[in-house]
N, C-alpha and C positions, 0 to 999 in steps of 0.2 A: 604483493597482490597483483593479479593480472588485470590491470586497468589501463586504458588508453585514452587520456583526455584528448579531444579533438583540437581544442584551442584553449587559451587561458580564459577567455570569456566570450562566448558566442551569442549571448542573449541579443545584443543589438543586431547581429548579422543574420539571425534566423527569425527576426521579429515577424516576418510575413512569409512563412513557409507553407506551401500548399499541401493538401492531402495528408495532413498529420492525424486527422480524426479528432483533433482536440478543439477546434474552433467552431465558428458559426456554420450554418448550412452551406454558405458559399465556399467553404474550404479554407478560408484565410484564418491564420492563427497568430495573434499577437502574443509572443512568448512573454514579453514583459507583463502584459495584463494577466496572463495565466499565473505567473509567479506572484504578482502583486495581489491577486485575489485570494491567495492562500492565507489562512489565519496567522501564520507565522510572520507574514509581511504586511498584512492589511493596515495595521496601525502605525507603521514606520513612515516617517515623513519622507518627502521626495528626495531631499539631499542625502539623507542617510541610506535610502534605498539604492541610490547611485553608488555610494561607497561600497555597499554589499556586493553589487554587481561587478565592481572592479576586480574582485577576487573570486568570483563565481567561476566554476568550471563545468563544461559540458562533457558528459561521458556517454559514448555509444558502446555498449557491452554486449557480447554474445551470450548465449545460454550457458548456464553453469559457470559463470564468472563470479569470483569472490569480490564483494564490495568492501566488507570489513570482517574482522575475526574477533572472537571473544578475547578480552584482555588487551586488545590493541588500543593505543591512545586515541581518544576521540578529538581529533583536530578539525574534522569537518562533519557536517550532517548533510542529508540528501533529500531531494524531492524527485519522486518518480514522475517522469513526463509521459512515457509510454512503456508498456511491458509489464513485467511482474517480478516480484522479489519474495523469496521465502526467508523467514526469520527462524532460526533454530538454535538449539543447544545440543551438545554431545554428551551422551551418557558415558559412564566409565568403560563400557564395552564398545564405545565408538558409535553407538546407535543414535541416529538423529531424532530429536524430539521437536516437532514443529511448534513454535510458540506464536506464530502470526504470519501474515503476508501483507504485502503492500502492492497496490496497483496505481493506476493513473491518478496523479495529483495527491498522492499520499506521501508524507514525510517519514523518514527512518533515521534513527541515530540522534534525533534532536533531544531526547530525554537525557542521554548520557552527558550532554554538554554541561548540565547543572549538577552532576554528581560530584562527590568529593574526590573520587579517584580519577574521574574523567576518562574512563575506559569503557569500551563496549562490553555489555553483559551477555551478548549472544553473537551468533554468526549471521551474516546477510549474504545471500547468493541469488543471482538471477535465475529464473526458471524459463524465461523466453528472451529473445533479443530485447534489450531494454535501453531506454534513454533516460539519463538522470541529469539533474543539475546539483552540483555540490557547492556548499557554502562554508566560509571560514567561521569556525566556532568562536574564535577569539574576537573577531570583528563584530559578530552578532551580539556577543555578551557585552562588549563595550557600548554598543548602541543602546541596549536595554538599560544599562546602568544610568544613562543620562536621560532616558525618556520613560517616565512613569507609566504613561498610557500604553506604550508598547510592552512594557513589563507586565502590566495587568492583563493585557490581551493574551500574552504568552501563557500566563498562569491559567486563564480561562480555557485556553486551548488544551493545556495539559490536563486540567480537571475533567474536561469533557472526554478526552481520549482515555483517561484512567477509568472513568465511569463506564464507558463502552467496553473496556477491557474486562472489568468486573462482571458486566452483564454476560459477556462471552464465557467467562469462567463459570458463572452460575448455570448457564445452559449446559455446558459440558459435564458439570458435576451433579446436576439434579434431574436432567431430562433423559428420557430413554433414547436409544440410538436413532429411531425414526424421527423423533422430534428434533434431535440435534441436526440431522441432515436437512430437514425442512427449514430450520432456523438459519443454518448456514447459507442455504440457497437464497433466503430472504436478504441476508447481509450482502451477498454478491449482487443481487438485484438492486439494492439501495446504492451500492458503490457504482454500478453501471447505469446511472440514472439516464444516460442518453440512449440506452438500448431499448429495443422494443420490449414491452411488458411480457411478451410470450417467449422471449429468448434470453438465456443466461449463458455466458461464456465462463467456464471455470478458470480462474486465474492461475492455478497451479495444478500439477498432476493429481489424479484421484488418490494415489497412495499417500501423498503428502497431506491432502485434505483429511483423510482417515486418521492420520497421526495427530493432526491438529484437533480433531473431534474426539480423540481418545478411544478409537475403535480400530479393529483390524481392517485392512484393505478389502478383504472379502466381505466383511459386514457392510461396508459402505457400498460396494458394488451390488450386494444382494438387495439392499434397500432401493437403490436406483432401478434394479431389475424388476422389483416388485411394483414400483410406480409405473414402470414401462409396460409390464404385463397387464396392468389395469388400465392401460391407455391414458394414463394421466400425464405422462411425458414421453418424448422421443429423445434419443441421444445420437449425437454425431461427434465422436471423439470428446472434446471438452465442451461442446455446445449442448445445452439442455433446452429443448423446445417444449414449452408448456402447452399440452393439448387441451387441458381442462382448467382454465384460470379460475373458475368458480370454486373448484375443490381447494385450490391454494388460498383463495380469498377466505374461505371458511376456516382454513388452518393458519390464518394470519400471515400468509406469505406475501400478499400484496395489500 
């Protein structure tokens, strides 16, 4: 895999890195607090959290870099700090089928840690320059085994993630193409909670979004064009500017 860890564990050394876009208004970002706030680590006690950090690795990856591949042993799981990752499977003809994406402060590969085979069930690849923190699956499992509260918190996290996944499947299988696009934009808006309500930045290329939504790229582009022609949105590459928020409120976008 084309991965270049910067250091064995950089969390302490980048605890106050400026202009990451992740922290408070003043631009300061406490990396430890960011990781600590994630559901995967929130209930872990201080000493155990320090143990986890001793084997954590920071990865700065370029666009189109493989993070892990289907069938590969799941020795580590990952937390996206900045950037975007596409999750996909390959058909028999080699065609990619997008099964999800991950952006800022979303975890990937954590589910496979608890499977019998402990291998990844899909591929993960960056779609923009991306920063991640990777964590040892073995250490994390050992800590959960001795801490019931942490284990229950992890189960709650997995249950909520699974529920959200089924909701996404329902949208893709029961909604028409226009509804799917609007619902997807809503999910992007929810994930980009620090963004202006009138601006959405698509985390992955439009053709990948179309694949994820179960439609052809031209269908996705046509729906965006229709919204644009009706002056409901404006587009600038991956940025979607909402010109008529009231319309989207009526369609449950906000």
